[in-house]
C-alpha distance (Angstrom), angle and dihedral (degrees) to the residues before:
residue distance angle dihedral
M1 . . .
N2 3.82 . .
R3 3.78 119.4 .
I4 3.82 112.6 -143.9
D5 3.80 119.2 -169.5
H6 3.75 118.2 -165.6
P7 3.83 127.1 174.1
G8 3.72 108.9 -110.5
T9 3.76 95.8 15.8
G10 3.77 102.0 64.1
S11 3.69 119.0 -141.1
S12 3.84 137.0 -71.2
D13 3.66 140.5 171.4
L14 3.80 98.4 -107.1
V15 3.76 131.0 -169.6
E16 3.80 115.7 -51.9
S17 3.78 94.5 -107.3
A18 3.82 98.1 45.3
E19 3.76 107.8 141.8
S20 3.76 103.4 178.0
L21 3.77 143.4 -9.8
T22 3.78 113.9 -156.7
V23 3.78 133.7 173.2
D24 3.82 126.6 -156.1
D25 3.80 120.7 175.9
G26 3.78 94.5 -28.3
T27 3.81 97.3 -41.4
Y28 3.80 117.3 114.2
R29 3.81 122.3 -156.7
L30 3.80 126.2 -165.6
A31 3.74 119.3 -168.5
Y32 3.85 113.5 -160.5
D33 3.80 140.7 147.2
P34 3.86 110.3 -100.2
S35 3.85 89.8 -164.4
V36 3.84 89.1 63.1
D37 3.83 102.4 35.8
D38 3.79 134.9 32.7
T39 3.74 113.1 -105.7
S40 3.77 92.9 -138.1
L41 3.79 90.3 59.7
A42 3.78 91.2 48.2
V43 3.78 92.2 52.5
V44 3.76 93.2 50.5
D45 3.80 92.9 45.3
L46 3.77 91.7 50.1
V47 3.82 94.4 51.1
A48 3.83 90.5 43.8
T49 3.85 89.2 52.6
I50 3.74 97.5 48.5
T51 3.79 94.8 43.5
H52 3.86 94.1 42.9
T53 3.78 87.8 -125.2
D54 3.82 129.2 137.9
A55 3.73 107.1 -110.5
V56 3.84 91.7 -124.1
D57 3.83 90.1 58.8
L58 3.83 93.0 59.0
E59 3.77 121.3 91.2
P60 3.75 111.9 -92.4
L61 3.80 111.6 -86.5
H62 3.79 90.6 -135.9
S63 3.83 87.3 68.9
A64 3.84 88.2 67.8
I65 3.84 104.0 33.9
D66 3.79 140.5 2.6
T67 3.88 98.2 -94.1
T68 3.80 93.5 -162.4
A69 3.78 91.4 56.7
L70 3.79 90.6 42.9
D71 3.80 91.6 54.5
R72 3.86 92.9 44.5
L73 3.80 91.5 49.0
S74 3.75 91.8 53.1
S75 3.84 98.4 42.9
G76 3.75 98.3 48.7
T77 3.79 106.2 55.6
D78 3.76 142.9 58.1
G79 3.80 92.7 -130.7
G80 3.72 139.9 -93.0
N81 3.72 96.1 114.5
H82 3.72 130.2 88.1
V83 3.78 143.1 -177.1
D84 3.83 127.5 -148.1
F85 3.77 125.4 -158.0
R86 3.86 142.4 145.9
Y87 3.73 122.4 -110.4
A88 3.83 130.7 169.4
G89 3.77 93.7 -14.2
Y90 3.82 94.9 -47.6
Q91 3.73 134.8 106.3
I92 3.72 108.7 -128.5
T93 3.80 128.8 -162.6
V94 3.87 118.5 -172.2
D95 3.73 114.9 -165.4
T96 3.82 110.8 -159.0
A97 3.79 89.0 -132.4
G98 3.78 92.0 70.3
L99 3.85 109.5 -86.0
I100 3.79 123.2 119.2
T101 3.85 115.3 -166.5
C102 3.84 118.4 -163.2
S103 3.81 129.7 -174.6
R104 3.73 131.7 160.1
S105 3.74 112.9 -89.8
P106 3.85 114.6 -112.4
G107 3.76 109.9 -91.9
E108 3.78 95.4 20.8
E109 3.82 120.6 121.8
K110 3.61 120.2 -109.3
R111 3.85 110.3 -90.8
T112 3.76 103.8 174.0
E113 3.80 100.7 78.1
């Protein structure tokens, strides 16, 4: 697994194919390879990293989205499609080409301090 350290986000062992974790004005972006790693795992690891929370302490991802469908969507295409959903107080966008974008949902308290 790759270890990505980022000021203000802490560090976490992310998915094996994680290429970069960036933050710009409260929006986090994780680039990874969906043919190597399950998208559902990448989403949970990203939110756990930015909230400094152990992944097992987060609400189950399947309470926000069908994780099987999410993984299938990401593994079977070359990109161009995306899915948006809310999870753990964050607005998540998963691009099927391997980019997860995450920002705090409007009205949610700040969780990254």
